[in-house]
C-alpha positions in Angstrom: 3.4 -36.1 14.3 5.9 -33.4 13.4 4.8 -30.6 11.1 6.6 -30.5 7.7 8.6 -27.5 6.8 6.0 -26.5 4.3 3.2 -26.6 6.9 5.3 -24.4 9.2 6.0 -22.0 6.3 2.3 -21.7 5.5 1.4 -20.9 9.2 4.2 -18.3 9.3 3.0 -16.8 6.0 -0.6 -16.4 7.2 0.7 -14.6 10.3 2.8 -12.3 8.2 0.6 -11.6 5.2 -0.5 -8.0 4.6 -4.2 -7.6 4.0 -6.1 -4.5 3.2 -9.9 -4.1 3.7 -11.3 -1.3 1.8 -14.8 0.3 1.7 -16.5 3.6 1.1 -15.5 4.9 4.6 -11.8 4.1 4.4 -9.3 1.3 4.6 -8.3 -1.2 7.2 -4.7 -2.5 7.3 -4.2 -6.0 8.9 -0.5 -6.9 9.5 1.1 -9.1 12.1 -1.9 -9.1 14.5 -2.1 -5.3 14.2 -5.2 -3.7 12.8 -5.3 0.0 11.8 -8.4 1.7 10.5 -7.9 4.8 8.3 -10.8 7.0 7.2 -10.5 8.7 3.8 -11.0 12.1 5.6 -8.1 11.4 7.9 -5.5 11.3 5.1 -3.3 14.4 4.9 -0.9 13.1 2.2 -0.2 10.1 0.1 3.2 9.3 -1.3 3.9 6.6 -3.9 7.3 5.1 -4.3 9.2 1.9 -5.1 11.3 -0.5 -3.1 14.2 -2.1 -5.0 14.0 -5.9 -4.1 17.0 -6.8 -6.2 15.5 -8.4 -9.2 12.1 -6.6 -9.1 10.6 -3.4 -7.8 7.6 -3.2 -5.4 5.3 -0.2 -5.6 4.2 1.1 -2.2 1.8 3.8 -0.9 2.4 5.7 2.3 -0.7 7.2 3.8 0.2 10.1 6.1 -2.2 11.1 8.9 -1.9 13.1 12.1 -1.5 9.8 13.9 1.4 8.5 11.8 2.1 6.7 8.6 0.5 3.5 7.2 2.4 1.9 4.3 1.0 -0.7 2.0 2.6 -2.6 -0.9 1.3 -3.8 -4.2 1.8 -7.3 -2.8 -1.0 -6.7 -0.3 -4.3 -8.5 -0.8 -6.8 -6.0 -2.2 -4.2 -3.5 -3.4 -6.1 -3.0 -6.7 -9.3 -2.4 -4.7 -7.5 0.4 -2.8 -6.4 2.0 -6.1 -10.0 2.0 -7.3 -11.2 3.5 -4.0 -8.5 6.2 -4.2 -9.9 7.3 -7.5 -13.5 7.2 -6.3 -13.0 9.0 -3.0 -9.9 11.2 -3.4 -9.8 11.7 -7.2 -6.4 10.1 -7.6 -6.2 8.8 -11.1 -3.7 6.0 -12.0 -1.4 8.2 -14.1 1.0 8.5 -11.2 2.0 4.8 -11.7 4.1 5.6 -14.8 6.0 8.3 -12.8 6.8 5.8 -10.1 7.4 2.8 -12.3 10.1 4.3 -14.5 13.1 4.3 -14.3 13.3 0.9 -12.8 15.2 0.3 -9.5 14.9 3.9 -8.5 12.7 5.0 -5.5 10.8 7.6 -7.6 9.1 9.1 -4.5 6.0 11.0 -5.7 3.3 12.8 -3.8 0.0 11.8 -5.2 -2.3 13.4 -2.7 -3.0 16.2 -2.4 -2.0 17.0 -6.0 1.2 19.0 -6.2 1.0 22.1 -8.5 2.7 21.4 -11.8 2.3 17.6 -11.7 
């Protein structure tokens, strides 16, 4: 029996969904069969920004470490949990979101960790 278009789409979506695991030691990023573990202590900088998707914006976080950059989007499963852990472990309060959200359809790149003087 041939799989329906819907069944093929669901299988594709499961392979391409971004999932974030988050705990008191750090976060784990699962995406396209790639797993990256990031400890809170390994984070050198965090930048928040938006991607213009045409009709909506997507808020993203870029975690910079000595080994590279891990980017997660607000569409990722457990994104809200990551925000909670950022506040608990790195002292990043959610005020940065207003700076990134407005104006709409602009990148609004903002360094949220470590805090930049004057922000």
